[in-house]
C-alpha positions in Angstrom: 35.7 3.8 151.5 35.8 7.3 148.3 39.5 7.4 148.6 39.7 3.6 148.1 37.2 3.1 145.9 39.1 6.2 143.2 42.2 4.2 144.1 40.3 0.9 142.5 39.1 2.8 139.6 42.6 4.0 139.1 44.5 1.0 139.4 42.4 -0.5 137.0 42.7 2.6 134.1 46.5 2.2 135.0 46.2 -1.8 134.8 43.9 -2.4 132.0 42.7 -6.1 130.8 41.6 -7.9 128.2 38.8 -8.8 127.5 34.7 -8.6 126.2 33.1 -5.7 126.8 29.1 -6.5 125.5 26.9 -4.1 123.0 23.2 -3.6 124.0 20.8 -4.0 121.2 19.1 -0.6 121.1 19.5 2.7 121.4 18.1 2.9 124.6 20.7 0.0 125.9 22.9 0.8 129.1 26.1 1.5 128.1 28.8 -1.2 127.0 29.8 -3.7 130.6 32.5 -5.9 130.7 31.6 -9.4 129.8 33.0 -12.6 130.0 31.1 -13.7 126.6 33.9 -14.1 124.0 31.7 -15.1 121.0 30.0 -11.8 120.4 30.8 -8.2 121.6 33.9 -5.7 121.7 37.5 -6.6 122.4 40.6 -5.3 123.4 42.6 -8.2 121.4 46.3 -7.2 122.1 48.3 -4.2 123.1 47.0 -0.8 121.4 44.0 -2.9 119.5 40.6 -3.1 119.4 38.7 -6.3 117.8 34.7 -7.1 116.9 34.0 -10.6 116.9 30.5 -12.2 116.1 29.9 -15.8 116.8 32.6 -16.6 118.0 35.0 -15.1 114.9 36.7 -12.0 114.8 35.6 -10.4 111.9 37.4 -6.3 112.3 40.3 -5.7 113.9 42.0 -1.4 114.3 44.9 -1.2 115.2 47.4 1.9 114.8 47.9 1.1 111.6 44.3 0.6 110.4 41.2 -1.0 110.0 41.8 -4.4 109.2 38.3 -6.8 108.2 39.5 -10.6 107.8 42.6 -9.6 108.7 44.2 -9.0 111.7 47.5 -7.1 110.8 46.3 -5.1 108.6 48.4 -2.4 106.5 46.4 0.1 105.2 44.0 2.7 106.3 41.4 0.0 105.6 42.4 -3.4 104.7 39.8 -5.9 103.8 41.1 -9.3 103.1 38.5 -12.0 103.0 37.8 -15.2 100.6 34.2 -14.3 99.6 33.3 -13.1 96.6 32.5 -9.8 96.8 33.7 -7.9 100.0 32.2 -4.3 99.8 28.7 -2.5 98.5 28.3 1.1 98.8 25.1 2.6 98.5 21.5 1.8 97.6 19.5 1.4 95.4 22.5 1.2 93.3 25.9 0.5 95.3 29.2 0.6 93.6 30.6 -3.4 94.7 34.2 -4.4 95.6 35.4 -7.6 94.4 38.7 -8.9 96.4 41.3 -11.2 95.6 40.5 -9.6 91.7 40.6 -5.6 90.6 37.4 -5.1 89.9 34.5 -2.7 90.5 30.9 -3.3 90.1 28.5 -1.1 89.5 24.5 -2.2 90.4 26.4 -5.6 89.8 29.1 -7.7 91.7 30.2 -11.4 91.8 28.7 -14.2 94.0 31.7 -16.6 92.9 29.8 -18.3 89.8 27.3 -15.3 87.8 27.7 -12.1 88.3 23.6 -10.8 89.4 22.5 -7.2 89.3 22.9 -5.8 92.8 20.5 -4.7 95.8 17.7 -2.5 94.9 17.6 -2.2 91.2 14.4 -2.6 89.3 14.7 -3.1 85.1 18.4 -1.1 85.4 21.6 -2.1 83.9 25.1 -2.9 85.7 28.6 -2.8 84.7 31.8 -3.6 86.3 35.5 -3.0 85.3 38.2 -4.8 85.5 42.5 -4.8 85.5 43.9 -8.3 84.4 46.5 -8.5 86.5 48.2 -11.1 83.7 47.7 -8.2 80.4 47.5 -5.1 82.4 44.2 -4.5 80.3 41.4 -2.8 81.7 38.1 -3.8 80.5 34.5 -1.6 81.0 31.5 -4.4 81.0 28.2 -3.2 80.7 25.1 -6.0 80.8 23.7 -6.7 77.4 19.7 -6.0 79.2 18.5 -4.6 82.3 17.3 -6.8 85.7 15.8 -7.1 88.9 18.3 -6.9 92.1 19.4 -10.8 92.5 19.0 -11.4 88.6 21.8 -13.2 86.5 23.6 -10.5 84.5 24.8 -10.8 81.0 28.4 -8.3 81.0 29.5 -7.8 77.3 33.1 -6.1 77.4 32.6 -2.5 75.4 35.6 -1.0 75.8 39.1 -1.9 76.8 42.7 0.0 76.9 45.4 -2.2 77.2 49.3 -2.4 78.7 50.1 -0.1 75.8 47.4 2.5 75.5 45.7 1.1 73.0 42.1 2.0 72.9 39.5 -0.4 71.8 35.5 0.3 71.4 33.6 -2.9 70.7 36.5 -4.9 70.6 39.2 -6.7 72.9 42.2 -6.8 70.8 43.0 -3.2 70.1 45.8 -2.6 67.7 46.3 1.0 67.4 45.9 4.3 69.5 41.8 3.6 68.9 40.5 0.7 67.4 36.9 -0.1 66.2 35.2 -3.9 66.4 34.9 -4.8 63.0 31.8 -7.0 62.7 29.7 -4.8 62.0 29.6 -0.7 60.3 30.9 1.6 62.5 30.2 6.1 62.6 32.2 7.9 64.9 30.7 11.6 65.0 30.6 14.9 66.7 27.2 15.0 68.3 24.9 18.0 67.2 23.9 21.2 69.0 21.2 20.2 71.5 20.2 24.5 71.4 17.6 25.4 68.8 18.4 27.2 66.0 22.3 26.8 66.8 24.9 25.8 63.9 26.9 22.7 64.2 30.4 22.7 65.5 33.7 22.2 63.4 35.6 19.2 63.6 39.3 19.0 63.6 41.5 16.5 62.8 45.4 17.2 63.1 48.4 15.5 62.6 51.7 15.8 64.8 53.7 19.0 64.4 57.1 19.8 65.0 58.8 21.2 67.5 61.5 24.5 66.0 64.6 23.7 67.1 67.0 25.1 64.7 66.4 22.4 61.4 63.6 23.1 59.0 61.6 19.9 60.1 58.1 18.5 58.8 55.0 18.0 60.2 53.5 14.6 60.7 51.6 13.6 57.6 47.7 12.7 57.8 46.9 9.7 56.6 43.1 8.2 55.5 42.8 4.5 54.7 40.2 2.3 53.9 40.3 -1.4 54.9 42.3 -4.0 53.7 41.0 -6.1 50.7 41.8 -9.0 49.5 41.9 -10.9 46.0 40.6 -8.8 43.4 38.3 -6.7 46.1 38.9 -3.1 46.6 37.8 -0.6 49.0 36.8 3.1 48.9 37.3 6.3 50.5 34.4 8.7 50.0 33.4 11.9 51.4 29.9 13.1 52.0 28.0 16.6 52.6 25.0 17.9 53.2 23.9 19.7 50.6 21.4 23.2 50.7 17.5 21.9 51.4 14.2 23.8 50.8 13.3 24.1 55.0 14.6 25.5 57.5 12.9 22.7 60.1 13.9 20.0 58.1 17.0 17.7 58.0 19.1 18.1 54.7 20.2 14.8 52.9 23.6 14.0 52.8 24.9 13.0 49.5 28.5 11.6 48.0 30.8 14.2 47.2 33.9 12.9 46.2 34.9 9.5 46.0 38.2 7.6 45.4 37.9 4.4 44.3 40.7 1.3 44.7 41.8 1.1 40.8 43.4 5.5 42.5 40.9 6.9 40.1 38.3 10.3 41.9 35.1 10.6 41.3 33.4 14.2 42.0 29.6 14.5 41.8 29.7 10.6 41.0 29.7 7.5 43.3 31.6 5.6 40.2 34.1 7.0 38.3 36.0 6.1 35.4 38.5 3.6 36.7 40.8 4.7 33.6 40.1 8.6 34.3 42.3 9.9 36.9 39.4 12.4 37.8 35.5 12.3 37.0 33.4 15.0 37.3 29.7 15.2 37.0 26.7 17.5 38.0 22.8 17.6 37.4 23.5 20.9 35.6 26.8 22.0 34.2 29.6 20.1 35.6 32.8 23.2 36.0 36.7 23.1 37.1 37.9 26.2 38.5 42.1 27.1 39.0 42.6 30.0 41.4 45.2 31.8 42.4 46.1 33.3 45.7 43.8 35.9 45.2 40.7 33.7 43.6 41.0 34.5 40.0 40.5 32.2 38.0 43.8 31.4 36.0 42.0 28.0 34.6 38.6 26.5 33.7 37.3 23.6 32.6 33.6 23.1 32.3 29.9 22.5 30.0 28.6 26.0 30.8 29.0 29.5 29.0 32.3 30.6 30.0 33.7 32.6 27.8 33.6 37.0 26.9 34.7 37.4 30.9 37.4 36.9 32.3 40.9 37.9 32.8 43.4 38.7 30.5 45.1 35.5 30.9 43.3 32.7 32.5 42.6 29.7 30.1 39.6 28.7 29.7 38.0 25.2 28.1 34.6 24.4 28.1 32.4 21.8 25.7 28.7 22.3 24.0 25.9 20.0 22.7 28.7 19.3 20.6 32.4 21.4 20.0 35.1 21.6 22.7 35.9 25.4 22.4 39.3 26.8 23.7 39.9 30.1 25.3 42.2 32.9 26.2 41.6 36.6 27.6 38.2 35.6 27.9 37.1 34.9 23.8 37.5 31.1 22.3 40.3 31.0 20.1 40.2 27.5 18.8 37.5 24.5 18.7 37.2 21.2 18.2 34.2 19.4 16.6 32.0 16.8 16.6 33.5 15.9 13.1 37.5 16.1 14.2 37.8 19.8 12.4 40.1 21.6 14.1 39.4 25.3 14.0 41.9 28.1 15.1 40.2 31.4 15.0 37.3 30.4 13.5 34.0 28.6 15.1 33.1 26.8 11.4 36.4 24.7 10.2 35.4 23.1 6.9 38.6 20.9 7.1 40.8 19.0 9.2 42.9 21.9 10.5 41.5 25.3 9.7 43.3 28.0 10.4 41.5 32.2 10.3 44.8 34.0 10.0 49.0 33.1 8.9 50.5 30.5 9.4 54.3 30.3 10.5 56.6 27.2 10.1 59.6 27.3 11.6 60.9 24.3 10.8 60.6 22.1 7.6 61.1 18.5 6.5 64.6 18.1 4.7 64.9 16.1 1.9 61.1 15.8 0.5 60.1 15.4 -2.9 56.5 17.1 -2.6 55.6 20.7 -2.5 53.0 22.3 -1.0 50.3 24.6 -2.8 47.3 26.8 -1.5 44.0 25.4 -3.5 42.0 28.2 -2.7 42.3 28.5 1.2 43.5 25.4 1.7 47.0 23.5 1.5 47.8 20.6 -0.8 50.2 19.4 -2.7 51.4 20.8 -6.2 48.6 18.5 -8.3 49.4 18.4 -12.1 46.6 15.3 -13.0 44.4 15.7 -16.0 42.1 13.9 -13.1 41.8 17.7 -11.6 41.4 19.3 -15.0 38.7 20.0 -17.4 38.5 22.6 -20.3 42.1 22.0 -21.4 43.3 24.4 -23.9 46.6 25.4 -25.7 48.2 28.0 -23.6 49.5 31.1 -26.1 51.5 32.7 -23.3 55.2 32.7 -24.7 58.0 34.7 -25.6 56.2 37.7 -26.2 55.4 37.8 -22.2 58.4 35.7 -21.1 60.6 39.4 -23.4 58.1 41.8 -21.0 59.1 39.9 -17.8 61.4 42.3 -15.0 63.5 39.9 -12.9 64.9 41.9 -9.8 66.9 41.7 -7.2 65.6 42.8 -3.8 65.6 43.0 0.3 62.9 42.0 2.7 61.3 44.4 4.8 60.8 42.2 7.5 64.1 40.2 7.6 67.6 41.0 6.7 67.3 39.0 3.6 68.3 40.1 -0.2 66.7 38.0 -2.6 65.5 38.0 -5.9 62.5 37.4 -8.5 59.9 39.1 -10.3 57.2 41.9 -8.6 53.2 40.3 -8.7 52.4 43.8 -9.5 54.4 43.7 -13.1 53.4 40.4 -13.9 49.9 41.2 -13.6 50.0 44.5 -16.1 51.4 40.9 -18.0 48.9 39.2 -17.5 46.6 38.2 -14.3 47.7 34.8 -14.5 50.1 34.7 -13.3 49.7 36.1 -9.4 47.6 35.0 -6.6 45.8 36.9 -4.3 44.6 37.2 -0.9 41.8 39.2 0.9 41.2 41.0 -2.1 45.4 42.3 -2.8 47.6 40.5 -4.9 49.5 39.0 -3.4 52.3 36.5 -5.1 54.2 35.4 -8.1 52.8 31.8 -9.4 56.6 31.2 -10.5 55.8 27.2 -11.4 53.0 28.1 -13.9 55.5 30.4 -15.0 57.7 27.0 -16.3 54.6 26.6 -18.7 55.1 29.9 -20.3 59.5 29.7 -20.2 58.6 26.3 -22.3 56.2 28.1 -24.8 58.9 30.6 -25.3 61.9 28.1 -25.5 59.4 26.5 -28.5 59.6 29.7 -30.1 62.7 30.5 -29.5 63.3 26.7 -31.1 61.4 27.6 -34.4 63.4 30.3 -35.4 66.5 29.4 -34.8 65.0 25.8 -37.4 64.1 28.9 -39.4 67.4 30.9 -39.1 68.9 27.1 -39.5 67.5 27.1 -43.2 67.6 30.3 -43.9 71.5 30.2 -43.7 71.7 26.7 -45.5 69.7 29.0 -48.7 72.8 31.1 -48.7 75.3 28.9 -48.3 73.6 26.8 -51.5 73.2 30.3 -52.9 77.1 31.3 -52.7 78.5 27.9 -54.2 77.4 28.3 -57.0 78.2 31.6 -57.3 81.9 30.1 -57.2 83.7 29.6 -60.8 83.7 26.6 -61.6 80.1 25.5 -60.3 
């Protein structure tokens, strides 16, 4: 008998029959037994496959390819094919949901065919989902606008998308650049501050693309900052903000706009309202200063309103204004000044004329064919005037032929240039009469050649008188001779 029973068992294993195996309903139930009930159970549906049925319908099949739910021919290790709105949920209390027939993954939220609902276990929590639009290739990241409880309707909003071109949109579903921000409200991009106490902030660097060397000279990419597009007569600006030093180490300082570029292209430093007709406007609560330095840090040019003269390198240029004047300096010292009255002084800080020069003046080129001569009136250049309007105590000149006869015309060569010339010696003329010469810093300097004309006129008059006297004497002599002739 034992031999016959063993043969029967071996025969059933070698030639299995397809049917249902009933499952127990508790952990203490008996082992699965063969059952003739096909409505619920574990059964071998086909060769090499095991299926699970419920209420007369096959729900899952396991074959050599994988596990199929909603399909009898799984193509993957896990193949779920169902028409229900949500195919699978993983975890509690905040499950991940898989939506069938659509590339959507929900997080504490699922689609019931009509609405998005908060997931099981949710109690005053947020939900969201990620979706791939299979027609456009765009990924979208959604989040509920508020918290909710399990089963409640959730309003989902798209906060970020990645389109098929790789463009990322934040607060917009239509990014047109590698990173686009929604334009319905002002946006800010920042590097979050340190969370460790007594720690300095970190740098944020923005780089344009660099070239790759390959035996040729290549430019790197340009870094372009652009303000928003305007229309009509509207403009937009670029503003650069910094945090100036404060007074307390325990309190945050306030940001201030250090530089601005307005739509007209004008730049303002220290002011948010630069003059649109000026390329650069500097404004400071104290003295406004602009300094240009070389690679070693030495100031080579300076423009400001502070006291900057008396110091500096031997070749720097400095310009500053004070309460009323504009000062120009070089080598650390003032060289020229333009007063509020419009007078320009070179070598003097108190110019009394439109142009006052304390020093020698050199004119390399003079205008030709001019009928106006230039004279020196004290220390002022002027036209050579002779009108009675400028004269008083007018008297006849008593200088004439006698002084002309004492003048000593000479021919000479200038010491500072290879040039032969002729004229008079100022010291000789001073010995004749000091009125003939000019003085410079207390020393005899020149001869008043134009004024000698008046002396020459007197000399000519004197000679004419002498000629007239001689003519009369000759005439008298001729009369006397005729009277002495025979027959007179």
